[in-house]
Residue, then its C-alpha position, 0 to 999 in steps of 0.5 A: x500500500x502506497x503512503x496515501x497520506x504522505x502523497x496527499x500532503x506532498x500534493x498540498x505542498x506543491x499546490x501551495x506553490x501556485x505553479x499549477x495556477x499558471x496557464x502556461x504551466x497547465x498548457x505545457x503539461x497537457x501538451x506533454x500528456x498528448x505527446x506521451x500518449x502518442x508515444x505509448x499508443x501501441x502499449x495502450x492498445x496492447x493493454x486494452x487487448x489483454x484486459x478486455x480483448x478490444x480490437x485495435x480499431x475499437x480501442x483507438x476509436x473509443x479510448x485513445x482517439x477520444x482522449x487525443x481529441x479532448x486534449x486538442x480541444x481543451x488546449x485550444x480553448x483553455x486560455x479563453x475559459x480561464x479569463x476572469x468573466x465580467x458580468x453586469x452589476x445591479x444599480x444597488x451596487x452603483x459604481x461597482x464591477x462584478x467579476x467571476x474568477x475560475x480557481x482550482x479546488x486543490x487536490x482532487x481524487x479521480x476514481x475510474x472504472x474498468x470498462x473504458x479504463x484509459x479514456x475514463x481515467x484520462x478524460x477527467x484528468x485533462x479537465x482537472x489539470x486544465x483547471x489547475x489542480x493536483x490529482x490523485x488517480x485511482x484506476x480500476x484493479x480489474x484492468x491491471x495492464x491498462x492501469x500500468x500503462x497509465x502509470x507509466x505515461x503519467x509518471x513521464x509527464x507529471x512529477x509525483x506531487x502533481x499527479x500520482x497513480x494509486x494501485x490496488x483494489x477495495x482496500x486502496x479505495x477505502x483508504x483513499x475515501x477516508x482522506x480529505x480531498x478538495x474534490x472527488x470525481x467518480x465513474x462507476x456503478x450506482x452501488x459504489x457511487x453511493x459509498x463514495x458520496x457517503x464518504x464525501x459527506x464526512x468531509x463536505x467534499x464536492x463530487x461528480x458521480x458518473x454512474x449508469x442505469x437502464x438506458x432505453x432505446x425507443x423505435x417508433x413506427x416511422x423510423x428508418x428501420x435499417x439505419x436504426x438496426x445498424x446503429x442500435x447493433x453497433x451501440x449495444x454491442x460495442x465493448x460487448x455491451x460494457x458501456x455505461x451509455x449502451x442501449x440497455x433495452x429496446x422499446x419498439x412499436x408493435x407494428x415494426x418489431x418483427x422487422x426491426x429484430x430481423x434486421x438486428x439479427x442480420x447486422x449481428x452476423x454481418x458485424x461479428x460473424x456466426x460465432x461471436x463468442x469465439x471472435x478474436x475482435x469481440x471484447x470479453x466480459x471482464x471477469x468470471x463473476x460478471x460472466x456468470x451474472x450475465x449468463x443467469x439473466x438469459x435463463x428461461x428467456x426467449x433467445x432470438x439470436x446469440x446466447x452462446x457463451x465461451x467460458x475459456x475466453x470469457x465471451x458472450x455472443x451478442x444476444x437478443x431476447x424477445x417476449x420480455x416484459x417490464x417485470x422480467x428479471x433482466x429489467x431490474x438492474x443495468x445489464x452491462x453486457x451483450x444482452x438486448x431485451x426487446x419490449x413492444x409498445x402501442x402508445x408512446x405515452x405509455x412508454x413515457x409513463x413507464x420510463x418516468x416511473x423508474x430511476x432517471x436513465x443516464x442516456x436515452x435514444x429515440x429513432x423516429x422521423x416524426x418531429x412531434x414525437x421527437x419533441x415529446x420524448x425530449x420534453x417529457x422524460x428526464x435523462x442525462x443525455x442521448x441521441x435522436x436516430x443514433x446511439x452513444x455518439x453524444x459523448x463523442x464530442x467536446x462541445x456537449x457536457x456529458x453526465x447523468x441526473x438523479x440516480x444516473x449521476x450528478x455533474x458533467x464533463x467534456x470540454x468546457x464542462x470539464x474545466x468548470x467541473x474542476x473549478x470553483x467560481x469565485x465571485x468578486x464585487x469591486x466597489x468604488x471609493x468615490x461614492x457611498x450611497x447613504x441609503x443602506x445605513x441606519x437610521x432608516x427613517x422613511x427610506x422604505x418607499x425609496x428602496x422599493x423603487x430602486x429594487x423593482 
């Protein structure tokens, strides 16, 4: 076990030197981080292959490439974000100026998961560094090869009292959460997120929780079925469904259900072959525990396609389950695997009511060509974010904040949202010495009517 208390103390000492508050200093380290990632690209892809059996293309597209794009975007815009923002001042503060300053919190903790172990570690780190913080990084113990590469990269770029990687499992997590940080950024399950929030409350530490939940995918009778099937198949089975924003279940209008399911079956075969559980480019389930959990969810259900399990490679073929109801076991918790349950509906209002009766999802996807239906879904259901006529791609842009709502999380990041997440907004009113309105001082006499007129 690393000396966690000593690491935090040294980071506080380095932060107190104010070097991280210098924009040039931040930009230089972000530039170094970009260069180091490029230098270690093969190491990253090899590690992701060992940890999750990710194909090089998928690993680059969903992890390395997204991180490099985020770095480019943040480096381009950071100076503008960091400039103090002048805002209007009301007449009650006559002869004053109002300014909002963005300042770093201090020493922050980033706890990342195993499913996208590189991207979900480095993306929030970029925001924390851009905002001027020192960072303790805790990658997942379930993806040890990627965690090791992350440590190598960050050790090359940052001094230890600026950014430090902590390895270990549950004991290390518990030790970290016992310490006082100035901010905690956690990505993971709802169950662990609750424990993180409970620990943060003890120190009144602000947090961002990037969690998950059962993200619905709705297809109405007007949708382009071929395009919907292609994009749903890709979004659901990328990373073997181990994606927090993957479509968790499919809600399809009863008039087009059979046609859509048939097209999804065809795209599964086209993308992954007839024996995906032996496909060397199809990701594996992270460990035996999750493999068994997913296996049990298929028991007794009507399998339309897939269902094959390879226990020696920890792979499950892309699987579609039909005749699912809202009371089916698979509809209780987030699936987080390559299983797609299909429910049919007749009335869109029924769909809205059903989704709204459950915890707010992290994502929602709606396939339609009807503007009125699109507007109704966006307006009537609360969820973190999503797509119209696509899946997952809303998180692949630095221009949109990404995050959950309710039980799917709190706070957001990506691009400027990351800078704002890791920055305290300090409000300063600067008052002139040339004039001092006597109205506010006692005795108040007959000033009530005058103050009412001023503060209308």
